[in-house]
C-alpha positions in Angstrom: 0.6 -4.0 -9.0 4.3 -3.7 -8.3 5.2 -6.5 -6.0 8.4 -6.9 -3.9 9.1 -10.1 -2.1 12.1 -11.0 -0.1 13.1 -13.0 3.0 15.4 -12.0 5.8 19.0 -13.2 5.2 21.0 -11.1 7.6 22.9 -12.8 10.4 24.1 -11.6 13.8 22.3 -10.0 16.7 21.3 -6.4 16.9 19.8 -4.8 20.0 18.2 -1.5 20.5 17.2 0.0 23.8 14.4 2.5 23.3 13.6 4.6 26.3 15.5 4.6 29.6 18.0 1.8 30.4 16.1 -0.4 32.9 19.1 -0.8 35.2 19.6 3.0 35.5 15.9 3.5 35.9 15.8 1.1 38.8 18.6 3.0 40.6 16.7 6.3 40.1 13.4 4.9 41.4 13.1 1.5 43.1 9.3 1.8 43.0 7.4 -0.8 40.9 7.0 0.3 37.3 3.5 1.3 36.3 1.6 -1.3 34.2 2.3 -1.2 30.6 -0.4 0.0 28.3 -0.9 -2.8 25.7 -1.4 -0.5 22.7 1.6 1.7 23.7 3.8 -1.3 24.2 2.8 -2.5 20.8 3.6 0.8 19.2 7.0 1.0 21.1 7.9 -2.4 19.8 7.1 -1.9 16.1 8.7 1.5 16.1 11.8 0.0 17.7 11.9 -2.9 15.3 11.6 -0.5 12.4 14.5 1.6 13.7 16.6 -1.6 13.7 15.4 -2.5 10.2 16.7 0.8 8.9 20.2 -0.4 9.6 19.9 -3.4 7.3 19.3 -4.3 3.7 16.1 -4.6 1.8 14.0 -7.7 2.7 12.0 -9.0 5.6 13.6 -9.2 9.0 12.2 -10.7 12.2 12.8 -9.2 15.6 12.0 -10.2 19.2 10.7 -7.3 21.3 10.5 -7.3 25.1 8.0 -4.6 26.2 9.1 -4.8 29.9 12.9 -4.5 29.2 12.1 -2.2 26.3 14.6 -4.0 24.0 14.4 -5.2 20.4 16.7 -8.0 19.2 17.1 -9.5 15.8 15.9 -13.1 15.5 17.9 -14.9 12.9 16.3 -18.3 13.7 12.9 -17.1 12.4 12.1 -16.3 8.8 8.7 -15.2 7.4 7.5 -14.7 3.8 6.1 -11.2 3.5 5.2 -9.1 0.4 4.4 -5.5 -0.3 2.4 -4.4 -3.4 1.9 -0.7 -4.1 -0.3 1.1 -6.6 -0.1 4.7 -7.6 -2.6 7.4 -8.5 -2.6 11.2 -8.7 -3.8 12.9 -5.5 -4.3 16.5 -4.4 -1.6 19.1 -3.4 1.1 17.7 -5.7 1.0 14.4 -3.9 0.6 10.8 -5.1 -2.0 8.5 -3.5 -0.8 4.9 -3.0 -3.0 2.1 -1.8 -0.9 -0.9 -0.8 -1.4 -4.5 0.0 0.6 -6.6 2.5 0.7 -10.4 2.6 2.2 -12.2 5.5 2.8 -15.9 6.1 0.5 -16.9 9.0 1.3 -18.4 12.4 5.1 -17.6 12.3 5.2 -14.5 14.4 2.0 -15.4 16.4 -1.4 -17.0 16.0 -4.4 -15.2 14.5 -5.0 -12.3 12.2 -5.4 -9.5 14.8 -2.4 -7.3 14.0 -0.7 -4.1 14.9 0.8 -2.7 11.7 3.1 0.2 11.3 4.2 1.9 8.0 7.0 4.3 7.6 8.3 6.1 4.5 11.8 7.6 5.0 14.0 9.3 2.5 16.1 6.8 0.6 19.1 5.8 2.6 18.0 7.5 5.8 19.4 6.1 9.0 17.5 5.6 12.3 17.6 8.2 15.0 20.5 7.9 17.3 18.4 8.0 20.4 14.6 7.6 19.7 12.7 9.8 22.1 10.4 8.1 24.7 6.8 8.1 23.5 4.6 9.9 26.0 1.0 8.6 25.5 -0.6 11.8 26.9 1.6 14.1 24.8 0.8 11.9 21.7 -3.0 12.2 22.3 -2.7 15.9 22.8 -0.8 16.3 19.5 -3.4 14.2 17.6 -6.1 16.4 19.1 -4.4 19.6 18.0 -3.7 18.2 14.5 -7.5 17.5 14.1 -8.3 21.1 15.0 -6.0 22.4 12.3 -8.0 20.6 9.6 -10.8 22.6 8.2 -13.0 22.3 5.1 -11.2 20.5 2.3 -8.2 19.8 4.4 -10.3 17.6 6.6 -10.9 15.3 3.7 -7.3 14.8 2.8 -5.5 11.6 3.7 -3.2 12.1 6.6 -1.0 9.7 8.7 -0.4 9.9 12.4 3.0 10.6 14.0 3.8 7.8 16.5 7.6 7.6 16.5 8.5 11.0 17.8 10.5 11.6 14.6 9.1 13.4 11.6 9.0 11.3 8.4 7.4 11.9 5.0 4.7 9.4 6.1 4.1 7.1 9.0 0.9 5.5 10.4 -0.2 2.8 12.9 -3.2 0.5 12.5 -4.9 -2.1 14.6 -6.6 -4.4 12.2 -7.7 -7.9 11.3 -6.0 -9.4 8.3 -7.9 -12.0 6.3 -6.5 -15.1 4.7 -6.2 -15.2 0.9 -8.0 -18.5 0.5 -7.9 -21.6 2.7 -4.4 -21.9 4.2 -3.2 -18.9 2.3 -1.2 -15.9 3.5 -2.8 -13.2 5.6 -3.5 -10.0 3.7 -4.5 -6.4 4.4 -4.6 -3.1 2.6 -4.1 0.6 3.6 -3.0 3.8 1.8 -0.4 6.5 2.1 0.1 9.8 0.3 3.5 11.5 -0.4 5.1 13.6 -3.0 6.9 11.9 -5.9 10.4 10.7 -5.2 12.5 7.7 -3.9 11.8 6.3 -0.4 12.7 3.4 1.8 9.3 1.9 2.8 8.9 -0.1 6.0 6.0 -2.3 7.1 6.2 -3.7 10.6 3.7 -6.2 11.7 3.1 -7.9 15.1 0.2 -10.2 16.3 -1.7 -7.9 18.6 -3.4 -10.2 21.2 -0.3 -11.6 22.9 0.7 -8.0 23.8 -1.8 -8.1 26.6 0.2 -10.8 28.3 3.8 -10.3 29.7 6.7 -11.6 27.6 8.4 -11.0 24.3 6.7 -10.7 21.0 7.9 -11.4 17.4 7.8 -8.6 14.8 8.2 -8.9 11.1 9.6 -5.8 9.3 9.6 -5.6 5.5 12.0 -3.0 3.9 11.8 -2.0 0.2 13.2 0.9 -1.8 10.4 2.4 -3.9 10.1 5.1 -6.6 6.8 7.1 -6.3 6.0 8.4 -9.8 5.3 12.0 -10.6 1.8 12.4 -12.2 1.9 16.1 -11.8 4.2 16.7 -14.8 3.0 17.3 -18.3 4.3 13.8 -19.4 1.8 11.6 -21.2 1.5 8.6 -18.8 -1.0 6.3 -17.0 -1.5 5.3 -13.4 -1.1 1.8 -12.1 -3.2 -0.5 -14.2 -5.7 -2.2 -11.9 -6.8 -5.7 -12.7 -10.0 -6.4 -10.7 -12.7 -9.0 -10.4 -15.2 -6.4 -9.1 -15.9 -2.7 -9.5 -18.7 -1.2 -7.3 -20.2 2.3 -7.7 -20.6 4.0 -4.4 -23.4 6.4 -3.4 -21.1 8.0 -0.7 -17.4 8.4 -1.1 -15.3 7.9 2.1 -12.7 10.5 3.0 -10.1 11.2 5.7 -9.6 8.3 8.2 -12.6 6.5 6.7 -10.7 6.2 3.4 -8.0 4.2 5.1 -10.5 1.4 5.6 -11.4 1.4 1.9 -8.0 2.3 0.2 -9.1 1.1 -3.3 -11.9 3.6 -3.6 -11.1 5.6 -6.7 -13.5 8.5 -7.4 -16.9 7.0 -6.8 -15.8 3.4 -7.6 -14.6 0.8 -5.2 -12.1 -1.5 -7.0 -11.5 -5.0 -5.7 -8.1 -5.8 -7.3 -7.0 -9.4 -7.7 -3.7 -10.2 -5.9 -2.7 -13.2 -8.1 -4.5 -12.4 -11.3 -6.6 -15.5 -11.2 -10.3 -15.6 -12.3 -13.1 -18.1 -12.5 -15.7 -18.2 -15.2 -18.3 -16.6 -12.8 -16.1 -13.5 -12.4 -16.0 -10.3 -14.4 -12.6 -9.2 -15.8 -12.2 -5.4 -15.0 -9.2 -3.3 -16.1 -9.0 0.2 -14.8 -6.5 3.1 -15.0 -6.3 6.9 -15.2 -4.6 8.7 -18.1 -2.5 11.8 -17.4 -0.8 14.5 -19.5 -3.1 14.4 -22.6 -3.0 17.1 -25.2 -6.1 19.3 -25.5 -7.5 21.0 -28.6 -9.3 24.3 -28.9 -12.4 22.6 -27.5 -10.4 21.7 -24.4 -11.2 18.1 -24.9 -8.8 15.2 -25.3 -8.8 12.7 -28.1 -7.6 9.3 -26.9 -7.9 5.8 -28.3 -7.3 2.7 -26.2 -6.7 -0.6 -28.0 -7.2 -3.9 -26.2 -5.9 -7.2 -27.5 -5.9 -10.4 -25.5 -3.3 -13.2 -26.3 -3.7 -16.7 -25.2 -0.5 -18.5 -24.2 0.1 -22.0 -25.5 2.9 -24.6 -26.0 3.8 -23.0 -29.3 3.7 -19.4 -28.0 1.0 -16.7 -28.0 -2.0 -16.3 -30.3 -4.5 -13.6 -30.6 -7.7 -14.5 -28.8 -10.8 -12.7 -30.2 -11.1 -9.0 -30.8 -12.1 -6.3 -28.3 -13.6 -3.0 -29.5 -11.3 0.0 -28.9 -12.3 2.6 -26.3 -12.5 6.2 -27.6 -12.3 9.2 -25.3 -13.1 12.4 -27.2 -15.5 15.2 -27.5 -18.2 12.9 -28.9 -18.0 10.2 -26.2 -17.1 12.2 -23.1 -19.8 14.1 -21.1 -20.4 17.7 -22.3 -19.0 19.2 -19.1 -15.8 17.2 -19.1 -12.9 19.4 -18.2 -9.4 18.2 -17.3 -8.6 21.6 -15.8 -11.5 21.0 -13.3 -9.9 17.8 -12.1 -12.1 15.4 -14.1 -10.4 12.1 -14.6 -9.8 10.5 -18.0 -10.5 6.8 -17.3 -9.5 3.8 -19.3 -11.6 0.8 -18.5 -12.6 -2.6 -19.8 -15.3 -4.9 -18.4 -15.9 -8.3 -19.9 -17.3 -11.5 -18.5 -14.6 -14.1 -17.9 -16.9 -16.7 -19.4 -16.0 -15.3 -22.7 -12.5 -16.7 -22.3 -11.3 -20.3 -22.5 -9.4 -21.8 -19.5 -5.7 -20.9 -19.7 -3.1 -18.1 -19.3 -3.5 -14.8 -21.0 -1.7 -11.5 -21.7 -3.8 -8.4 -22.4 -1.9 -5.9 -24.5 -3.0 -2.3 -23.9 -2.1 0.5 -26.2 -3.1 4.1 -25.3 -2.8 6.7 -28.1 -3.1 10.5 -27.7 -4.4 11.3 -31.2 -3.7 15.1 -30.8 0.0 14.7 -29.8 0.7 11.5 -31.7 2.2 10.0 -28.6 1.3 6.4 -27.5 2.3 4.0 -24.7 1.8 0.3 -24.1 1.2 -1.9 -21.1 0.7 -5.6 -20.6 -1.5 -7.4 -18.0 -1.3 -11.1 -17.3 -4.2 -13.1 -16.0 -5.3 -16.7 -15.7 -8.8 -18.2 -16.2 -9.4 -21.4 -14.2 -11.0 -24.4 -15.7 -14.5 -25.5 -14.8 
């Protein structure tokens, strides 16, 4: 998993008014303002904070949003540790599917794990809109209704975001979710996916604690900004997807699609992968390594011929030493199912599943070598993991 971790270092105050200026609005209509819808106030706040974050450098910024005054102001006195890890796989329609995981330092922007989370992918270097349009809840609901009607057949299964900012971006989405702690006292964590074409983007994750929005007063919002490169798995290049290191892989009888897939972003084919965030295992776990191979050469039989070599190395005070042998994985006409056909979208999967009890306690590097025997091309990848002592 590619991980990006930064903290907010910018100084100064930045303010953004999104919507009508409250003073001008009062002159126009002295009547009491209608009650603020909590969800819409939350959406307005995270969108406004993200617009402000677009003006700054990569890293994590903290903002204070006032739903009543409709302002967002940078909060230089508050810093929060926040990370974004993204994995990549080939999707449909020339797009790349990217499940991502966010970790957030708890109890800094609010108490509890009930969050409003907003993701935006903008073209690299894009600036925020000069005047963000006011978000009309009724118009937004009608647009979502019309978008659903447009989806028919296979299109209804494709992953799609929701437009919430009033500006068209390559991807944006808003979630109300409950983040879970990564161990006692650990950071909060949650996962969701996005899907875009290959290219360079500025990715933004804005997070606010949801419950306090129901009460009047300002709220704190953390926004993480990172520049990412989404790989192109639609080329003819011999390459592999993200290498997933997991402690559990579960076969599914029914595969989620559409919005249901957002709740299970690490479902790959008919397998639900539970990736480790920190690469740490206990002796009771199973070590699972999983990836997809793209761009293989095919013979007259339209079958690939690939060999995957696995070699674990144990780290010690004098360096690394080979730790036992692991049988290579062969993917060819003899080992693949008779009907296997890359042209039909069948995935060529590299996988290793071994009990962690086979390893001594310590730190390891798993060296992976993937060789396309028909083209003569090969590539390597390393995976680090740790086995805890009993």
